[in-house]
Structure formats: C-alpha cells, structure tokens
N, C-alpha and C positions, 0 to 999 in steps of 0.2 A: 641361372634363372632369376629374374627380378623378385626381390622379397618385399618391396614396398613401392607403392605408386601414390601419386597425388591426383585425385579425381576433381576436375574443374567442372562443376555441375551448373547447368543453365536451366532456369524455369521462369516463365513469365517475365523475361528480361532481366532477371536477377541472377547473380553468380554466387557460388559458394565453393570453397576448397575443402575437400574431405580427404584425410589420410587413411589409407587402407593397406593391409598386408595379406600375405597368403593364408594367414590363419583365419581371416574373416570369410564367412559364407555369404551367400546371396541375401539371406534374410537380414543379416547385420547391415549390409549396404543399404537395403531398403529402409531399415530402422533409422540409420543415421541421416538419410536424405529427408525422411518425413519429420525428423526432429528439427530440420532447418526450415521447412515449409509446413506449417501446421495445417494448411488447407488440403494437403494431399492425403489420400486414402491409401494405406499400404497395399490393399488388395487390387488397386487399379493403376498403380504406377507403371509406366512404360519407359524403359531406358534404351537409348541408342548412342552409339559412339562411332567415331570415324577414325580410320587409321590408313595413312598413306593414300593409295588410290581408291580405297574401298570406303564407301560412305554408308551411313545408317545401318551399322551392324547392331543387331538386337542383342541386348544383355538381359536374359530371362531366367537363368538358373545357375547352379554351381558349375556346370560344365562350361557354360559360356564365360563364366568368371575366370576359370582356369585357362581357357583359350585366350582370353584378353591378356592375361599375364604373359603367356608364351609369345604372343604377337608383340607385346611391348618389349620383351627381352630381345627378340629378333630385330626389332626396329631401333633398339638402343635408346628408348625414350623413358622418361621418369614421370610424365604427366599425360593424362588423356582427357579430352573434352567430351563430356557426356551430356546429352540432351534429355531432360526430364519432362515427361508429359503426364497429364492426368487422363487416364484411360476413359473415365466416365464422360468427360467433356470432349475428348478426341473422337470417340465413336459416335457422338451425337452430331459432330460437325462433318465427318467424313464417312462415306459408305464404303465398307470394305467388302470386296467380292472375291470369291475363290475361283481362280482361273488356272487352266493348265499352264505350266511353265516350260518353255522350250529351252533345251540345253544349248549352251554356246559352243563355239568351236573348241574351247578348252575342255568341255565336258563337265564343267562345274555348274550346278544348278543354283538358282536364286532362292533365298530363304523368304518365306512369306508368313504372315500372321493370320490365323483363322479364328474368327470371333463369332460367337452365336449371340446376336443382339436380341433374339426373341426369348431368351431364357428368363421366364418369369417365376420359376419355382421359388427362389429365395424370398419373394415378396409375400408368399403365403405364410411364412414362418420367420418373420423378421425379429432380430434380437438387438438389444442395445449393446454396443461395443464398450467393454470395460478395459481400461488400461491398468494392468497389475503393477503394484509397487516394485516388483522384481524385474521390470522390463529393462532397467539400466544395468542389471547384473552382467549381461552379456558383454559389456565393455570393460569389465574389471581388469582383465589381463590384456595389455595392449602391445607392448614392445620390449625389447631388450633394453635394460637400463631403467625400467620403471622402478620407482622408489616407494617403500612402505615404511612410514615413520613409526608405526606401532610394533615393529619387529616381526618375529615369526608368527605370533598369534594373529596379527593384522593380515599378513600375507595368506595364511591358511584360511582365514575367514573370507577374504576376497576370492580365493581359489575355489572354496566350497560353493559360493554363490555363482561363480562363473560356470562351474560344472553343472549345477542344477538348471540354470537358465539355458545352457547349450544342450542339455540332455545327454550327458555321457558320464561315465564313471572312471575313477582313477585310483591308484594306490600310491602310497608314499614309500619310496625305496630308501630315502634318507629323511629323518625327521628329528631334529633337535633344535636347540636355541641358536645354533650357528648357521645351519644350512638345512634346506628343505628341497627335496627333489620329488616331483610328482610325475608318474607315468600312466599311460593308458592302461586300463584294466586288462585289455586284450593284447597287450604288447607281446606276450609269449605265444598265444594261440594264433592270432591273426597278423603278427608282425607289424602292429601299428606303432609308428614312430613318434606319436604325440608325446611331448614331455615339456616340463617347465622346471628350470633349476634356478634357485635363488639362495643367496647367502648374505650374511651380515658383513658390512664393510667397516673395517677398523677405524676409518677416518671419522665417520659420523654415527656409527653404530645403527644405521638404518639398513633394512633389508632391500637388496637390489636383485632384479632378475638378470642373471648373467647369460642364460641361454634358454632357447625354447624352440619348439616346432609345433605349431598349432594345427597342422593339417592332419585330419583323421583319415586313415586308410582302412579302418576296420569295419566300416559300414555307415549307414545313414543315421545320424543322431537326431532324436526327437525328444522334446521336452515332455515330461510326463507328470502326473499328479503325485507320484511317489518317487523318492530318490534316496538311496542309502546315505547320501551326504547331508540330508535334512536331519541333523542330529540335535541333541540338547544344546550344544554350543551355539548352533545357528539360532535356535529358539531364544536362548539367553540374549543374543545380540539383537533380535527383533523386538523383544518385549521389555527391554531394559527401561525405556522411558515410561511404559505403562506401569511397571513395578515401582518406579520412583514416585509416580503420582498416586498409585493405588496399591497400598501395601498388601492387601488381601486379594491379589489377582488370582482368579480361579482357573485351573487347567482347562475346564470345559470351554471357558470363554476364549482362551488362547487357541484351542483347536479350531473353533469357529472363525476367529479373527484371521488366523494364518491361511485358512482355506479361502476366505473371502478376499483378503488383500494380496496374497501372494500365490494363490492357486496351488497350494501344497497340502497334501494329506499327512498329518502326523498323528501319532497315537497319544492317548492320555498320559502314558508313562513318559514319553518324550516331553510333553508339555509340562508335566510336574517337575521333572529334573531341570528343564530349561528355566522355569520360574525360580527354583532353588539356586541355580547358578547365577541368574540375574540378580537375585537378592544379595548374593555374595559379592558380585561386582559393584552393585550400587551402594550397599550399606556396609560392606566389609565382612570379614570373617567373624564368627561368633567368638572364637578363641582369642584372636587378636584384639577384639573389642574390649576385653577386660584389661589388657595392657595399656589401653589408652585412657583408662579411668583416672589415674593419678594426674596425668597432664590435664584432663578435662576439669577435674575438681579445682586445680590451681587456677586454670584460666577462667572458670566461672566465678570464683571468688574475686579475682582481680578486675573483671569486667562488670560485676554486679556487687558493689560494696554493700555491706549489711546482710549478705546472704549467710545462711547457716548450713554448710554442707560438710558432712562427716563421712569418711570412707573407713571402714574397718576391715582388716584382713588378718589372716593367720601369719604371725611372724616367722614361724618355723617352715611351714609349707609354702608360704607366699600365695595362698589361695584367698579368693574373695569371700567375705562373710556377709557384710551388710553395708548399705549406703543410705544416708538420710539427706534429703534435699529440701531446702526452704529458701526461696529467693527473697531478697530484701524487699522487693516491691510487694510481694504477697504478705510478708510479715507486717509491713507498715499499713497496707490496705485493710487487713483484717481488724485493725484497731478501730476502724470506722464502721464495721459491721456489727450486727448483734452478737453478743457473747454466747454463740450457739455453734457447736462443732459436731459434725456427723463423721463417724468413724466406720471404716469398712476395709476389707481386703479382697483382692481378686487374684486369680492365678495368671501367671505369665505363660505364653505359649511358644516361646523360643526353644532352642535346642536344650538349654539347661534349666528350663522351667523356672521355678521360683514363685514368689508372691510379691505383689505390690500393695503396700499399706498406704492409705491416704486419709488425710483430715481435710474436710471440706466445710466451708461456711456458706452463708446465704446473704446476699447483698440486699439493699433496701428496695430493689425492684423485683424481689423474689427469684433472682437468678443465682446460679452456683458461683461460689468464690473459692477457688483452689488455694489452700494454705500451704500444705507440705505433703510430701510423699516419701516412701522408703521402699527399697528393694531388699528383700530378705529371702532366706531359703524356704521358710514355711511359716504358717500362722500358729505360733506357739506363745506361751506365756513369756518366755525370755525375750522374744522379739517384740511383743507388744509392750513390755515394760521398757525396753530400750527405746522404742519409738516414742512412747509417752514421755519419757525423761527428756528427750530432745525437744518434743513439742512444748513441754513446760518451760524450757529455757528460752523459747522465742516469744512466749506470750508476755503481755504487759504485766508487771508485778501487781498483785492485789486484785486483779480482775477476776470476778466470779464467772466461771464457765459452766455451761450446761452441755452434757454429752448425750447424743442419741445414737444408738447402734443396735445390732442384733445381740443375741445372748451367747456369743462365743465364750467358752470358759476361760481361755487365756486372756481375752480382752477384759472380762469382768474382774478378774483377780488383779490384773495390772492397773486398771483404773482405780480400784479401791486403794492400792498401794501408793500411786503417784498423785492422784487427785481425790483424797479421802473426803473433802468437804464439798465437792461438786455434785450437783444433781445428775442423775443418769437415767434417761428414759429409754425403755425398750421399744423397738419398732413394733407398732401394732400389726403391721402386715405379717411379720414373722410370727408373732404370737397367734394370729388367726390360723396360719398354716400349721403351727405346732398343735393347736387345739383340735383341728380337723384330724390330724394324724393320731392324736390321743384317743379320739372318739371312733377310731376305725372299728368296723364291725357293726355299727348302728346304721339306721336308715339315713338317707341323704337329707330328708326333710327334718329329721331330728338334729342332725349336725348343723344345718344352716340356721335353725331356730336358736340353738345354743350359741353359735358364733354371733348371731345378731344381738342376743341379750348381753353377751360378753362385750361387744363393741359399745353398747349403751352404758355399761358400767365404766368403761374406759373414758368415755367422753363426759360422764356426769360431772357437772361443775361444782356441786356441793356434796358433802359427805352424807347428808340426808337422802338426796336423790340417789347417790351411789348405793346406799344400803337397801333402798327400795328395789332398785334393779337387781342387786345381788340376791335378794330374797326370791325374786321372780326367777332368776337364773338357776338357783338351787332347788326350786320347788319340785321339779320333775327329775332331779338328778338321781342316778343310780350309783353314785359314788365316784364316777370317772372325772367329772368336772371338779369336784372337791379335791381329788387327788392331784389334778393338774395345777390347782391353785396353791397347793401346799408349800412349794418352794418359790412361789412368785409373790414377792413383796408388793403391797399396794402402791407404795411410793415410787415404784419404777414403771408403772404402766397406767395408773389412774390419775386423771386431772385433779380429783378431789384431795388426794394425799401427796401429790408430787411436791418435792422440795426444790425451790428455785423457779426459774422462768424459762419455759420451753416455747413461748410465743406461738402456741397453737400447733406446733409441729408434732404429729403423732407417729410419723413413719420416717424411715431413713432413705426416702426416695432420692434425696439430694446426692447421697453417696452412691446409690445405684446409677443415677444419671451420670456421675463422673466416671464410673467404671465403663458404662456404655460409650461415653464420649472418647475414651482412650482405647477402645477395643482394638482398633487397627494397629496401634503402636505396640501393643503387647506381644506382637510376633517378632519384634526387631532385636538385634544384638544390644547389649546393655548400654554401651555408650551412645549409640544412635537412639535408643529408646529414651534415655534421659534428655538428650538434645531435642528430640522431636516433641517431647512433652514441654520442654522450655519454649519451643517455638509456638506450640499450640496455646499455652498460657499467655505468651507474649502477644500473639495476635488477638486473643480474646480480650485482653486488657486494653489494647489499642483500639479495637472496634468499639468497645463500650465507652471508652473515653471520648471517642469521636461522636458516638450516639448521644451521650449525655450533654455534650456541648450544644446540641440543638434543642434541648428541652426548654420550654418556656414556663412550665408549671413549677410551683414551689415544692410540691410533693412528687415523688417518683410516679411515673404514669400508671403503673400497675396498681399502686395503692390509691392514687387519685381516682381510678376507675372504681375501685371498691367503695370509696367514700361516696361517690355519686350514686352508686347502686343502693347503698344504705339510705341515702337521702330520699331517693325515689320510693323506697319501700316504706319509709316512715312519714312521709309528708301528710298523710291523712290522720295521724295520731294526734291526740290532744295532750298538751303539756301544761301542767300546773306548777307554779313556783312555790316552794315551801320556805325559801330564805337560805342565806349563807351558801349559795351554790347548790342547793339540793332541789331536785325537781321530781315530780311524779308524772310518769308517762302512761297515759291510758291507751295501752296497746293490746289489751285483751289477751293474756292477763296483764295487770298493771305491774310496773316495775319502778324502782327508785334509782335515780341517777344523781351521784354527787360529783360534779365536774371539778370541784376543788381537790378532792382526794383521788379523782380519776377512777371511780369504781361504779359499777352498775350491778343491781341485784340479780341480773341474768348471768353474771360472772364472765361474760365473754370479753369485756374490756380488760379485765385483769388477766385472763388466760392468754390473750393474743397480743396485748400491748398496743392495740389499735382500737380507736373508738368504734363501738358497736352501733347498730341502727338507733337504739334508744339514746345513746350519748350524742349521736349526730343531730337528732331533732331537738334534743334539749339544748345543746350549744347554739344551734341556729335560732331557737326561739328567743334567746336572751341577747342576740346580736353580737356575740363574741366571735373573735377570729378563730376559725377551725384549726388552723395550723398551730395555735398555742397549746393544743391538747394532743398533738401527735408526737410520738417519740422521734427525737432527732435522727435516729437510724433510718427513717423513711424519707428524709428530706433529699431533694435533688442535689443540694450543695454537698451533703454528706456523701452521697453516691459519687460525686465527682472527686472528692478527696480520697475515697477508697481506691480510685484508679489514677490518681495524679502522678504516681511514681511508675516509671517504665522498667521493664526487664530488657536488658541490653543484649545484643547479639554476641555470639562467641565465634569469631572467625576460625574455622578449622584449617585455614591455610597456614596457621602458625603451628599446627600439630606436626611433630617430627615423624618421619617415615618409620623409624624404629625407636622404641623406647630404650632409654638407658637401663643398665642392669638394676639400679635401685628402684626404678619405676616399674619393673616387670611384674605382672600380676597374672596368676593362673586362674582359670575358672573353677568354681566349686565342684567337688566330686558329686556326680549325679548319675544314678543308675536309670537307664532308659526303661520305662514300664513296658510290659508286653502288649502287643497289639498295635493297631494304628492309633496315633495320637488323636485325642478328642479335642476339637476346637470349639464345640458348642457346649454351653452350660447344661448340666443335667438337672432337671427339676427336682427339688427336694420333696421328701415325703409329706403328704398333706397339702401340697401345692395344687391348686385348682387351675389348670391351664386350658385356655380357650384359643383356638386358632382363628385368626381373622385375616382379612385382605386389606392392605393399605389403600385408602382412598386416593392417595396421591400418586404412588408409584406402581400400584397394582400387585406388589409382592405379598406372598403369604408369610405370616409370622405368628407368634403367640404372645399373649399378654395375660396378666392376671385378671380373672373374672371379677367383676364388681369393684375393681380398684382403678385400673388405668382407663383413660378415655379411649374410646374405640376409634382412635386415629391411627397414626403411623407409629408402630412400636420399634421401628428401625432407627429412630432418632437421627443422628448425624449421617447415618448410612443411606437415608432415603435419597433417591435419585432426583426428586423434584422438590425438595424442601427439607428443612431441618426443624426439629422441635426446639422451642426456646428452652435453654438450660437454666 
C-alpha cells in the first residue's frame, strides 16, 4: 500500500504541492491546505479529486482519505490532483438539491452532498476564532529520516507536543541518550501499532527517525484540555523566553498564559516546577554557577581595568566564602559625587541564600550611584569589617566620608574600627520605627506625639533649638523615652551635634532604593547574579551619560528646579546690605546671610551644602552669579564626569564548558530552613505599614506611612513606569 502521496492542490487558479503520508488524518490535510491559502475557512473547505474514469470524488473524512490511498495503490500513481473549493462561496453560487438517485446497471450508487443552507443557529452565538500557538505541533513528526539536532531531549520535546496536539497518549519502551522508542498507550489492550523509533547517528550525533507507523487503530483521537504529556518539561520549554526577560515569573501567570495561548490546563505545581527547570536552562545550575566564579572574576578584571574584585574561598574544602565587586567606572565616578555613602544589606533568595552588602552614593541630580557590593553568607561583624576594608582601599586617600545606615550592631562596630574619624548618621526612619516599638503599650496618639517631637529634635539646626525641643519631648515622659535615648548618642542622629557633612540626608532611602532596584536579580545563581548587576549598572551609567549630554543648564536639572523654587519663595522679601558680603533678609523672622562664608543663620545652607531661599535672594540682590555659590558636586559638568567612564561587557562565549580542577569551587554549606521559602520582606516591629493602590499600574502594595509619597511603591517593577532612582 502506498505510504506517501503528493497532493497537487488547485484553488482560484493557483497550484500548490503538499506532501502527505498515511499517518496524516483529514484534519491535518485541511490545516496544511489552509496554511497555503489564508482566505480559506477550515470549516467550509470542500475537496474533490479525480482518479482514472471517475471524476469529482469527494474527500470529506478519514475514511475517504484511506480509500484514496488504496485507490492510488491500485492505480500505481504517486500524485493526485485535488480541487479545493470554499464552501461558503460555492453554496452561494450553486443551489444544491436533494433528489433520489437511480442505481446504474452496475448497482453502484452515486455519492451526493446534502447541505442545509438555512441553518442560522450559529449566528445567534458567534465567537471570534482564535488560532492557538500549538496549531503547528501536529506537524512535528513527519517522515522516516527526520533529523533532530538537539538530540534525545529535542526529539522527546517534539514528540510530546505532537501527541498533545493530535490527542493521544504514548509510552516510552526505550528511553536513553542513544535511542528512544515510543508506542501507543493501548498497544497491548487494543493492539494499536502506532510507534516511532529514533536513535542517534554516529556520523553527526543527531537524532534520526528510523522507523514509524503513525496510523492509530485504537480509536478516534481528540485533542483535549488536559494531557498527561503536558509536564513540567513542556512548561519549561514554553516559558523559557518569559523567564529570561522576567526573572520573577509567577506560576499563576504561567497557568493562565498556557491556557490562553496553548489551550492546555496545567496545575500550579506543574507551572512552579516548569519555571524552576526553565531558570536552570536559562541561567544555569546553582551549583555549577559557583565553579564559574573564578573564570568570571578574571574576565571581569581583564575587560574592566581598574576594577577591584576579590573572591575568597576555603582552601581546604574549596567552598565559596565571600566576593567583593567594585567596577573601575564606579570607583572613578564616585570621586565626582558627594563624599556620602549609604550602607545596607539585603537577603538573597536563591537556593543557597546569603546576603548582599552594598555601598551606594548619590549623584548631583539626586539619583543613586552604585559604588560596590559584596556577597557573603550572613550580616555579621566579620563580614562588615571585611567589606569596609575593601571599601577603604578603593576610596581616594584623604577624602573624608560620611556614612548613613541603620543601627546593625556588626556594622556599627566595623565602621568604628575601619573609619574611626568618619561621621556616621543613623537613618531617622529606622529610629522612628524603633521608638514606636519601644513605646509599645501606650496609646497611638501618645506614640505619634512623641515621634513627632523626636523628629523635630533630629532636624533642629542649632543646639539651642535642639534643647528646647528635647525639653518638650521629655516633659510628659514616663521614663521610656529617656531609656530609649540612653545609648543613642546625639552626634549620630541630630543635625545640631553631627560631626561632618551629611548634606541634609536624614534617612538611608538611597540604600533601600538600591535593594528594591535589584530585587529581581536576588533570585539568580551567583555568577549570573553578579553579571546581571553588572549589566544593570552598565545600562544605568550609559542611560545617564546619554541623558546628561542633552542638558543645557549649568546646574543639574533637579537642583536647578530647587533653586528656582527658592527664588519664587523669596522674591517678596526685603534684603539689606551690611557690607563685606553680609546681608539681612527681612523674611519674618529676619535672618543674616554671609555669602562670602556661605552661611545663613537659618543653618539650612550649612546643613545641605546648597543655597537656601535666604541665600538665593541675597545673592540675586547683589547681582552676583548664582553658580559661584553652588557646590561643584551639583554642576552638570561634574555629573557628566561621574559617568564618563564605561563598564565594559564580559562575553560569556569565552567561558569554558567545564572549569579546570584548580578553578573548581563548591557552594557554601547551607541548611534549608523549614517551611516554604519567604520571598517578601517581613515588616520589623514598630513599622507602621499602610496598604495603597498604585495610581499607575493599579497593583496593591505597602509603603511606610508619613514617609514615602503615595505613588507607586513597586519602583522598577511597576508595569507602567519606574520611579526615578
């Protein structure tokens, strides 16, 4: 019997040749024909063929298809001419009537087509036809000799999709890297002979189909919403591109997407495992990622001169301990930023957990400037000391640095040991949370009043004002506030006593913004994590370099906006000159401004390093250039210099497939905690959390009450815009 035919299809005067075999059913033939002529509707296609003395034989189902193969075998032909008609137009042009058929002398009756042209029921419930992305899966297995360059996994993936779209089940009687044999699930029960056998060819090491029989004799196969072959491996293959573009792909989104795009129902468990397998295929294995670190460190140093990257491991066990990364472009760029560093640490969320420590600065346009980061096992004194020692080695000698951070014990001790002369400001936001927690048990109104008075003490510009507010703070105290302030030195949280210059920065929001900025990357294997952070910082520097090249103002736009606002606020004030650059500003109350010494009696100019409203009107009244009294850190040219050096790419095409023995590195010993891993941050005690809805993307989230603007707290994760960093 003929196993393969060439169909010469004719429609609207155009011809097309389509190859078919006995494994194809009638639906597959229709699908291939409609793929050649896009104007055809699969539900209204009429097929006729002619053979010897018989003309216009109708081809309408699988039985007709089998009969056509048999007739072609008897006639000894390999190709058949088929006429393709669009039933919708055909029945409008011709009236088909049902009439009795008289039998000929041979006793054979003629075949007729009965059509009900008056069926209007579908018009009452019309649906838009949607073509599933899986529609091409039915052509995955075609003929003997078909090649699969991806080996056994590629063949099994195509076979899995083929079975799902055709609507049948199979079992693997042979399954290894050399050969794979699939048989119909009902081979034993219903004697179905469907099978496909493929094996690897020694010449090119590709998988080839060596034998098959695609004819099912076990029954009618129908594609369904559920299929046992819709496994996690299939999900991994379908969502690989999504996981590459979105590291935090959610299983619930995968379940909905596969139902919408492929017409398959999968469970949450299958989606979760599929995402995990896709991450392994896209980003590599967590264990193997540690072995790539030594190569990556060497490649990063060679492609980015001036970088300070140190990898520390245990020599005996060859296990990873710590990694410090500071790219040369970041080190050089920070010299053009204010001598202000924000320190913080955040938990990693990969298989081996760990902690990422980061030092972040602030550029002249009030945006974050990443300086360096480190990956360690935990936030301890030893790790903070090690991190700060490397940080000191990359800073310019003799430059006085001010640090702002939370009050982690290990960080405080390490900072005093490594930077004993530097000023250290505590984050006011963390102090407010700690104070609320310390006042637990009192009324909410009392707590908020105490916190409000505490904030006024922190912002007080002079010691006299500070003591006035401190007296008011302790006037109704029952001993709890005084106990809270016992181990809290004034110089670490109050403007009036602070040593050094903190440029008006009272919180560590810059460090928190950096942690939120890299939240998606904290799930990745270590080598991919470091490289993704490099890419992110590289893109950030490139974007800001391009942005700054378009600025036409001498001062950074954000600071120029502040100066204009200060001028609009002070334009009605009266200024009197006292001589030698000293002016009296009648602003109710009156203040004294000395533009030569760059001081104002309101203390704001000294605290922020940027002219206050009193200074702006005093400088304007004497006709001097405003930019002469602005710190160079806020100049546009300084901003451009901070981003003048680029971070260079690291081509992973150079990475060896297997590391040599001396480069082999094991992951750290990590005991998995009980329960499901927590991916969301747990609010600390005393933290006042308010849930809001983002005005841009409509998602629900939380933000700190009376602190963050009620915009989008999702930052870079917002689907319709990102918060400026």
